[in-house]
Residue, then its C-alpha position, 0 to 999 in steps of 0.5 A: m165529170v161529164v156535165m150537160g148544160v141545158d138552156p130550155g126553150l119551147i122552140t129551141t133548147g140548147y145543150g152543151i156537154l163538157d168533160q172535166r178531167g182534173q183541171d182540164i175542161s173540154l167541149i164534147e158537144g153542143g147542139v139544139v133540140k128544135t120543135l115546130s111552133t105550129s105543132e100542138l103543145s103535146v107534140r112539141l113537148n114530146q119532141l123536146f123530151t125525145g131530143i133531150s133523152d137522145v142526148l142523155n142516152e148518147f153522153n150519159p152525163e153525171v149531172m144536168a145543169v139547167e137555167k132557172l126559170y125567170s118570169h116577169y109579171k108582164h109575160p106570165v104565159t111565157a113563164i108557163m110555157m117555159g115551165h112546160a119545157r123545163g118539166v119534160i127536160f127534168l123528167a128526161a133526167a129523172v127517168r135516167e136518175i141523173p141529178v139536176v141543178s139549177y142556176g140563175a141567169t145572173e149567177i151564170k153570167k157572173s161565173i163566166t164573165g165576172r159580171g152578172r149583167a154581161s151581154k150574150e156576146q160577152v158570154q159567147f166570147m168568154m166561152s170561146r176563150e175558156l174552152r179554147l175554141e177556134t170560133l165562137p159557139e153558136p147559136f146563143d142557145v148553145t153558148d148559154a147551155l155551155a155557160i150553164a155547164l161551166t158554171h156548174l163546174n166552177m161552183r164545184r171547184k169553189d166547194v172543193i177549195 
């Protein structure tokens, strides 16, 4: 199974592609789609849609896993902007009939580290270990995307058992 994890952001969106064959999970690719903060929102959303679409077309994942939207009442504009980014990411998957599942940040951290309040560095270390990487995955946007994809595979394993 090929899974694409996505850590949505309007400036930087991280993605990670994992392939599971039996119990073996391997990293196919990790990267980012960036937009310019000085561009109009419509231009940035189009760049994000195009970038994610290119990745979907290249790797043709069977499922996309995305971090759930988290909003804090002190930062409603951030949540709205993130909603725009998530919308075009979901649209890119829907156009290709790729199912999308969402996981909360705490759920992802618990799946990867065993602690729902783990630091970004702890998640990064565990992703390096779980995927048998020689270096830590960077930037954190990529680490988070890989963690989201691995969380989906972990959740699938629990359903199978």
